[in-house]
Residue, then its C-alpha position, 0 to 999 in steps of 0.5 A: m499500499t503506498d501513499l503519494r505525497i507531493g509538495g509544490v505543483p501536482p504532477v499531470h494525471g492519467s498514464r504519466l501519473v501512473g508511470f511516475i508512481r511506478y518509477l518511484e516504486r522502483c526507486a524504493r526497491t534499490d539503494a541506487i539513485l535512478p534517473g526519471t521523468l516527471f510531468l508537471v502542469a504549467d501555468d498555461g495548463s499544458p504538461e511540462r517535462h522535467p528530469c529527475h533523480g530519485g533515491r530511497t532514504r529513511f527519516e527518523a522524523f517519519d517514524g523510520r519509514v522508507l521514503v523516496l527523495v526526488h531531485l528535480d531541475g528544469p528550465a521552467l522551475d525557479r525552485r526545487f521540488k521534493i516529491l515523497l512516495e511513503k512506503l508504508h511499512g509497519t503495516r501491521g502497527i497501522v492495522q492494530e491501531r485501526r482495530r484499536r480505534t474500531r474497538r474503542m468506537q464500538a465500546l462507545l456505541e455500546e455505552r451510548g446504546r446502554l445509556l439510550v436504554r436506561l434514558e427510555e426505561d426512565a422515561t417510561a417509568r416517569v410517564a407511568a408514574e405521572r399517569e398514576r399520579d393523575k389517576v390518584l389525583t382524579r380519585l381524590y378530586r372525585a372523592g372531594q366532589d362527593e364529599r362536597r355534595r354530601l355536605a351540601r345536601d346535609l346543610h340543606d336537608h338537616a341544618g336548613q330544616h332545623l332553621v326553618a323550624m326555629t323560624f316558624g317557632l319564633r314567629r309563633l312565639t310573637s303571638h304570645l308576647t305583649g312587651a315591646e322589649a320581648l317582641g324586639e328581641v324576637d324580631r332580632l332573632l328572626g333577623q339572625a335566622r335569616d342571615i343564618g339561612m342566606a349563609l347556608r344557602r351560600v355555602s351550599l351553593e359553593l360546595r355543590p351548585a344545586a342546579l347542576d343536579e336539578f336541571g343539568f349543566v347546560t341549564a345551570l350554566r345559562y342561569l349562572v350567566q343570567e344572574w351574573s349579567r343581572v348583578t354586574a349589569f354587563a351585557t352578556e350573551f350565552q350560546v350553545v352550539g352543537r348537539e348536547v351530550p351528557l357530561s360526567t359529574e366531574v366535568a360538569v362541576t369543573l366547567y361550572r366552577l371555571s365559568q364562575e371563576a372566569l366571569s369573576n375575573v371579568a368583573k374584577h379585572a376587565g374594567n368596564p366591558s361593553a360585551v361579554s360572551v359565553v359559548l358552549l360548543f359541542g364538536a365532533s371530538h371535543l367540548t369547548l367552553t369559551v368566555d370572551d370579553n372586550g375589556g382591558g385585557f392583559d399580557a397573556d405571556a405573563t400567565s406562566p405558572l411561576a409568574l402567577v405564583a410570584e404575584g399571588k394570582l392563584g386563580l388561573i393556576g387553580m383553573r388550569e389544575r381543575m382542567s387537567l384533573v378531568g383530562g382537559s386543557l385551558e388556554l388563555e389569549s389576551m393583549p392589553g387594550h384588546g380583551a381576553t378570551v379563556m377557552a377550556r376543552v375536554h375530550l369527547a368519548g366515542d359515544g358523544s359523552v365526555d371522558a373524565 
């Protein structure tokens, strides 16, 4: 095996180059200095013929390998060229070095493969852990909703009934009283009973909106929007698009609470919007709830979890967490001075119902 290294202008290619290589090989096999001929490319592209003398030599600087040193003289040359044909002795050492490099490369590739396997195993374990965590959180969320429903029912059926009975008893008591001071005390107690009743009703609604159980999600949401519009005096529209499908309890409660939070944020932060829209879209594969307003808006890019926590704005974080617990997503779109849009989406099952 040979490796031709030429300093200066390269020789002419083709048969002349092949002949020159054969000449160098003859020089490498003898200790005598042999005459020869080398064709080089001139400035105009034509070949130039130059006589030369070549002899075998050995340089320690080249690891003791056999070289051929060629001396050229010619009329068109202004300097001396040295052309070296490196006879690669010690081929065995080169092959061994290549084998060592190959083994190192194979070892690196094997280590890389093992690392990729470990990474894939870690990623699979992480995904499985996240799924298990989501299942546990979903079960806890459902258990919490069941407990809230039970407490709301108990407050209505037990505490509320006892309060009604006490109120009727106080009213009957007034017919047996004649003193102004006693009647005033009874009136004060009746006022307190009314306040307690209103507080119980408010707590019951916070625990579990009764309209969801009594009338269904769409009717309950329509009533919520109407009441909110009446209290805030903001012009509000409510639309239902598509064919309504049954919702699971978790999804219905989550979307209802999210609507409450979104409308509350409009009342607190949108300034004085001239129009608010709530749209419920039953699509082919998703149910989408959108709450729009044309109020003051905000910088949606500043609603990352870290930024919200730093500013103490936990409402949006809670909305995102509630949607994730039912397998949904929440998107916010807004610009200062251009209103805001809150869009929640959940996947529809193949039978049209909503997964939770």
